[in-house]
SEZA-168589 format. One record per residue (C-alpha): residue in one letter; y, x, z. Coordinates in steps of 0.2 Angstrom, whole numbers, plus 5000, padded with zeros to 4 digits. Each point is the difference from the previous one (the first is absolute). Example, Ala and Ser with C-alpha at 12.3 -4.5 7.8 and 13.67 -1.06 7.14 Angstrom:
residues 2
a497850625039
s501750064997
//
This chain:
residues 135
x500050005000
x501250145005
x499650094984
x500449854989
x501749975009
x500450194998
x499649994981
x501149844999
x501550085008
x499850164989
x499949894985
x501649915005
x500950165003
x499550074983
x500649844992
x501650005010
x500450184995
x499649954982
x501349855000
x501350115008
x499850134987
x500149874986
x501649935008
x500850175000
x499550024982
x500849834995
x501750055006
x499950134986
x499649874988
x501749925001
x501450054988
x501749995007
x501549984989
x501949985004
x500949864991
x500850074984
x501549904999
x501750045008
x500349865012
x501650075007
x501250114992
x500150185007
x498249985007
x498450074994
x498949874991
x499049895012
x501350035014
x501249875006
x500949955016
x499749825006
x501349885008
x499650075017
x500450174994
x498350085001
x499350124986
x498549934990
x498950084988
x499049884988
x498550034989
x498349964996
x498250055004
x498649994988
x498249995005
x499150134989
x498349985010
x498649904993
x499949885015
x501349875006
x501150055014
x500949915014
x501850025005
x500650174996
x501050085014
x501350134997
x501150125010
x501650084995
x501150145006
x501850034995
x500750185001
x501750094998
x500350154990
x499450125014
x498449905002
x500549925016
x499249835003
x501349864999
x498849855002
x498349924997
x499449844993
x498349904998
x499649864988
x498549914993
x499749914984
x500249825001
x498549964989
x498449985011
x498950074986
x500250134987
x498750004986
x499650164991
x501450044988
x501249885008
x501850045007
x501049945014
x501750035006
x500650075017
x501750015008
x500350145013
x501449965012
x500750155010
x500849915014
x500850155008
x500750074983
x501749914999
x501850044997
x500450194997
x498150045002
x499649924984
x501150124990
x499150155009
x498349944993
x499550134987
x498149995001
x498749875004
x498250005002
x498849854999
x498250005003
x498649875001
x499349995018
x498749864998
x499149934985
x498649895007
x498649924989
x500449824998
x499049885010
//
């Protein structure tokens, strides 16, 4: 009896490790693109300032995996010319499922990047932090 329980636990641990590795690989199967059109004069494409005065970066993600994915979660960082972090943002796609090849929009809102800080943004970084298999 104990041996069969031990085998069951070992099997579940192997399967859990496999699904964790699969999930890590799926983040790499999401292509991120910044919106190409100028939304606001004087700002890089994809960037704009909302009515509340916060910096936003808009774009799309594309599922290049061969399985459907759930909501894609993204994280962004905004830096000044010296590499100092000015603010962070997180967002998720609004579509609950993204089939292979499909695209979905995102809108990162940098709540702490307002006023004069917006003009100091010279570089940004956006990465996929979660790309779960759709259920």
